[in-house]
DOTOR-423032 format. One record per atom (N, C-alpha, C, CB): residue number from 1; atom name; x, y, z. Coordinates in steps of 0.02 Angstrom, whole numbers, always signed. Glycine has a CB too. Example, Ala and Ser with C-alpha at 12.3 -4.5 7.8 and 13.67 -1.06 7.14 Angstrom:
// DOTOR-423032
  num  atomo       u       v       w
    1      N    +660    -284    +390
    1     CA    +615    -225    +390
    1      C    +660    -165    +390
    1     CB    +565    -224    +452
    2      N    +642    -112    +354
    2     CA    +684     -53    +357
    2      C    +645      +2    +394
    2     CB    +704     -30    +286
//
This chain:
// DOTOR-423032
  num  atomo       u       v       w
    1      N    +689   +3395   +1085
    1     CA    +698   +3330   +1096
    1      C    +660   +3297   +1036
    1     CB    +674   +3309   +1167
    2      N    +670   +3231   +1017
    2     CA    +658   +3195    +981
    2      C    +638   +3117   +1024
    2     CB    +713   +3203    +937
    3      N    +602   +3096   +1010
    3     CA    +561   +3026   +1045
    3      C    +579   +2962   +1013
    3     CB    +476   +3029   +1039
    4      N    +592   +2907   +1001
    4     CA    +595   +2875    +970
    4      C    +534   +2822    +972
    4     CB    +650   +2864    +975
    5      N    +481   +2790    +932
    5     CA    +451   +2753    +957
    5      C    +444   +2677    +897
    5     CB    +390   +2795    +982
    6      N    +439   +2650    +931
    6     CA    +447   +2589    +923
    6      C    +397   +2542    +919
    6     CB    +480   +2573    +960
    7      N    +382   +2517    +843
    7     CA    +302   +2463    +850
    7      C    +326   +2419    +849
    7     CB    +240   +2456    +798
    8      N    +290   +2371    +895
    8     CA    +291   +2319    +876
    8      C    +260   +2267    +900
    8     CB    +334   +2311    +870
    9      N    +231   +2208    +888
    9     CA    +167   +2171    +910
    9      C    +171   +2105    +943
    9     CB    +128   +2158    +854
   10      N    +138   +2093   +1002
   10     CA    +179   +2038   +1076
   10      C    +125   +1990   +1069
   10     CB    +186   +2077   +1181
   11      N    +139   +1944   +1018
   11     CA     +85   +1884   +1026
   11      C    +109   +1841   +1081
   11     CB     +76   +1835    +955
   12      N    +148   +1854   +1119
   12     CA    +181   +1801   +1164
   12      C    +212   +1741   +1110
   12     CB    +118   +1766   +1223
   13      N    +250   +1748   +1075
   13     CA    +294   +1693   +1027
   13      C    +298   +1737    +977
   13     CB    +261   +1613   +1002
   14      N    +363   +1722    +948
   14     CA    +391   +1744    +890
   14      C    +388   +1688    +835
   14     CB    +462   +1767    +903
   15      N    +361   +1724    +769
   15     CA    +344   +1717    +727
   15      C    +415   +1669    +685
   15     CB    +317   +1780    +712
   16      N    +487   +1685    +711
   16     CA    +535   +1646    +688
   16      C    +530   +1580    +753
   16     CB    +612   +1694    +679
   17      N    +501   +1583    +805
   17     CA    +509   +1527    +837
   17      C    +453   +1474    +792
   17     CB    +495   +1540    +922
   18      N    +398   +1485    +785
   18     CA    +342   +1438    +724
   18      C    +373   +1436    +650
   18     CB    +255   +1482    +711
   19      N    +425   +1445    +637
   19     CA    +449   +1417    +585
   19      C    +485   +1360    +554
   19     CB    +468   +1445    +577
   20      N    +533   +1333    +608
   20     CA    +545   +1263    +591
   20      C    +483   +1231    +609
   20     CB    +605   +1232    +627
   21      N    +465   +1228    +648
   21     CA    +412   +1188    +669
   21      C    +358   +1177    +612
   21     CB    +381   +1219    +730
   22      N    +346   +1241    +569
   22     CA    +303   +1241    +516
   22      C    +320   +1201    +451
   22     CB    +295   +1306    +500
   23      N    +384   +1201    +454
   23     CA    +444   +1165    +411
   23      C    +441   +1091    +424
   23     CB    +522   +1192    +433
   24      N    +446   +1082    +475
   24     CA    +446   +1004    +501
   24      C    +381    +976    +493
   24     CB    +464    +995    +580
   25      N    +308   +1012    +501
   25     CA    +254    +999    +493
   25      C    +235    +973    +427
   25     CB    +225   +1046    +511
   26      N    +275   +1026    +375
   26     CA    +285   +1037    +312
   26      C    +293    +961    +271
   26     CB    +347   +1087    +309
   27      N    +364    +943    +304
   27     CA    +388    +901    +292
   27      C    +350    +826    +297
   27     CB    +435    +913    +324
   28      N    +333    +822    +348
   28     CA    +326    +742    +362
   28      C    +238    +737    +359
   28     CB    +366    +715    +453
   29      N    +203    +797    +329
   29     CA    +152    +794    +293
   29      C    +168    +758    +216
   29     CB    +127    +864    +293
   30      N    +200    +782    +182
   30     CA    +238    +781    +116
   30      C    +278    +708    +126
   30     CB    +293    +855    +105
   31      N    +288    +690    +159
   31     CA    +325    +636    +168
   31      C    +291    +542    +164
   31     CB    +354    +659    +238
   32      N    +228    +586    +195
   32     CA    +189    +503    +219
   32      C    +125    +501    +164
   32     CB    +147    +500    +322
   33      N    +105    +561    +123
   33     CA     +60    +567     +91
   33      C     +68    +568     +19
   33     CB     +35    +610    +112
   34      N     +60    +525     -19
   34     CA     +66    +536     -83
   34      C      +0    +541    -143
   34     CB    +110    +486     -96
   35      N      +1    +576    -207
   35     CA     -70    +587    -250
   35      C     -72    +554    -287
   35     CB     -88    +640    -282
   36      N    -131    +520    -315
   36     CA     -98    +479    -379
   36      C    -165    +480    -413
   36     CB     -60    +393    -366
   37      N    -184    +552    -446
   37     CA    -227    +570    -483
   37      C    -293    +562    -453
   37     CB    -219    +541    -538
   38      N    -291    +602    -410
   38     CA    -319    +619    -343
   38      C    -320    +558    -301
   38     CB    -391    +649    -349
   39      N    -316    +521    -291
   39     CA    -311    +455    -235
   39      C    -240    +462    -213
   39     CB    -324    +369    -271
   40      N    -262    +478    -125
   40     CA    -242    +482     -74
   40      C    -206    +407     -51
   40     CB    -295    +509     -38
   41      N    -132    +383     -55
   41     CA    -117    +337     -20
   41      C     -60    +347     +33
   41     CB    -107    +291     -61
   42      N     -61    +298     +75
   42     CA     +20    +321    +112
   42      C     +96    +276     +79
   42     CB     +16    +294    +212
   43      N    +151    +307    +112
   43     CA    +187    +271     +90
   43      C    +214    +198    +124
   43     CB    +226    +311     +77
   44      N    +170    +206    +179
   44     CA    +205    +138    +229
   44      C    +141    +115    +264
   44     CB    +274    +162    +299
   45      N    +132     +61    +274
   45     CA     +45     +28    +303
   45      C     +52     +54    +369
   45     CB     +26     -74    +307
   46      N     -12     +79    +388
   46     CA     -20     +97    +461
   46      C     -22     +13    +510
   46     CB    -104    +150    +466
   47      N      -1     +30    +546
   47     CA     -25     -42    +589
   47      C     -84     -63    +623
   47     CB     +12     -52    +640
   48      N    -118     -70    +594
   48     CA    -175    -113    +598
   48      C    -186    -174    +606
   48     CB    -200    -109    +562
   49      N    -221    -198    +642
   49     CA    -239    -294    +636
   49      C    -286    -278    +569
   49     CB    -299    -347    +724
   50      N    -292    -345    +521
   50     CA    -327    -366    +465
   50      C    -340    -416    +468
   50     CB    -306    -361    +416
   51      N    -380    -459    +454
   51     CA    -400    -535    +455
   51      C    -360    -551    +355
   51     CB    -520    -546    +470
   52      N    -370    -614    +394
   52     CA    -313    -633    +321
   52      C    -389    -653    +267
   52     CB    -234    -733    +340
   53      N    -464    -638    +285
   53     CA    -499    -646    +237
   53      C    -493    -614    +147
   53     CB    -549    -628    +271
   54      N    -490    -673    +123
   54     CA    -478    -636     +48
   54      C    -560    -597     +15
   54     CB    -447    -713     -18
   55      N    -556    -551     +29
   55     CA    -641    -518      +2
   55      C    -588    -456     -47
   55     CB    -720    -467     +96
   56      N    -577    -479    -124
   56     CA    -524    -413    -146
   56      C    -573    -361    -157
   56     CB    -472    -422    -223
   57      N    -537    -313    -159
   57     CA    -552    -235    -178
   57      C    -496    -189    -234
   57     CB    -549    -194    -100
   58      N    -521    -171    -268
   58     CA    -473    -139    -309
   58      C    -467     -42    -289
   58     CB    -503    -159    -397
   59      N    -430     -10    -256
   59     CA    -411     +22    -224
   59      C    -407     +86    -286
   59     CB    -354     -11    -185
   60      N    -419    +175    -263
   60     CA    -427    +197    -327
   60      C    -368    +219    -355
   60     CB    -473    +245    -330
   61      N    -293    +177    -332
   61     CA    -232    +183    -381
   61      C    -223    +120    -400
   61     CB    -165    +213    -352
   62      N    -280     +84    -438
   62     CA    -287     +13    -461
   62      C    -239     -24    -425
   62     CB    -278      +4    -537
   63      N    -224     -33    -369
   63     CA    -212     -87    -344
   63      C    -234    -130    -296
   63     CB    -175     -80    -336
   64      N    -272    -201    -306
   64     CA    -295    -249    -296
   64      C    -261    -248    -205
   64     CB    -276    -307    -357
   65      N    -313    -254    -163
   65     CA    -284    -265     -67
   65      C    -349    -331     -71
   65     CB    -307    -165     +19
   66      N    -321    -376     -24
   66     CA    -339    -430      +9
   66      C    -413    -420     +27
   66     CB    -295    -444     +66
   67      N    -405    -358     +55
   67     CA    -499    -347     +93
   67      C    -485    -254     +96
   67     CB    -518    -401    +217
   68      N    -546    -246    +139
   68     CA    -565    -163    +137
   68      C    -514    -147    +220
   68     CB    -684    -142    +144
   69      N    -490    -209    +256
   69     CA    -476    -167    +296
   69      C    -418    -162    +260
   69     CB    -479    -180    +365
   70      N    -357    -213    +229
   70     CA    -295    -181    +222
   70      C    -287    -114    +160
   70     CB    -245    -244    +206
   71      N    -361    -134    +133
   71     CA    -326     -59     +69
   71      C    -340      +6    +126
   71     CB    -396     -40     -38
   72      N    -387      +7    +193
   72     CA    -385     +42    +232
   72      C    -325     +60    +273
   72     CB    -427     +27    +256
   73      N    -279      -7    +285
   73     CA    -237     +12    +293
   73      C    -188     +60    +278
   73     CB    -233     -15    +293
   74      N    -197     +61    +212
   74     CA    -149     +76    +164
   74      C    -164    +165    +132
   74     CB    -158     +10    +101
   75      N    -209    +172    +184
   75     CA    -249    +248    +168
   75      C    -310    +259    +123
   75     CB    -200    +296    +133
   76      N    -327    +197     +81
   76     CA    -378    +213     +50
   76      C    -419    +185     +51
   76     CB    -374    +223      +7
   77      N    -467    +253     +60
   77     CA    -542    +266     +71
   77      C    -570    +254     +24
   77     CB    -564    +324     +88
   78      N    -569    +255     -65
   78     CA    -616    +253    -103
   78      C    -599    +185    -160
   78     CB    -623    +329    -131
   79      N    -625    +122    -165
   79     CA    -615     +60    -187
   79      C    -679     +57    -216
   79     CB    -594      +6    -136
   80      N    -664     -34    -275
   80     CA    -713     -50    -290
   80      C    -721    -126    -248
   80     CB    -715     -43    -364
   81      N    -769    -157    -277
   81     CA    -773    -210    -246
   81      C    -749    -280    -304
   81     CB    -850    -208    -216
   82      N    -695    -322    -283
   82     CA    -665    -353    -328
   82      C    -596    -343    -363
   82     CB    -702    -352    -363
   83      N    -564    -390    -386
   83     CA    -470    -363    -409
   83      C    -501    -301    -472
   83     CB    -398    -458    -465
   84      N    -415    -292    -460
   84     CA    -414    -243    -516
   84      C    -416    -263    -602
   84     CB    -351    -208    -503
   85      N    -441    -242    -640
   85     CA    -435    -251    -711
   85      C    -373    -220    -726
   85     CB    -492    -223    -753
   86      N    -326    -246    -747
   86     CA    -246    -249    -757
   86      C    -250    -259    -829
   86     CB    -202    -313    -714
   87      N    -292    -250    -896
   87     CA    -299    -256    -953
   87      C    -234    -204    -986
   87     CB    -375    -241    -967
   88      N    -167    -215   -1005
   88     CA    -111    -209   -1012
   88      C    -106    -206   -1105
   88     CB     -76    -268    -968
   89      N    -117    -174   -1144
   89     CA    -111    -158   -1236
   89      C     -23    -146   -1247
   89     CB    -165     -62   -1265
   90      N     -19    -204   -1267
   90     CA     +72    -200   -1300
   90      C     +58    -172   -1367
   90     CB    +124    -289   -1313
//
């Protein structure tokens, strides 16, 4: 008499059920964040209430924002005080 044994692991879920969730999470993350030279920026502005006060900061992406709050609303956490230097050589 032959006995057939099947070895399986029961974790309470199927890895196939997790696959769509992992793909969705990956696409959501890639779609919302871009990296330019190590500088993380968002593709769209967060809904944050910022003042209209003009105290310019230069983001790590070389874009001038009107203040620290506006830079943060775009995901910029690294910046220098003042406008960005935009010297372009022709």
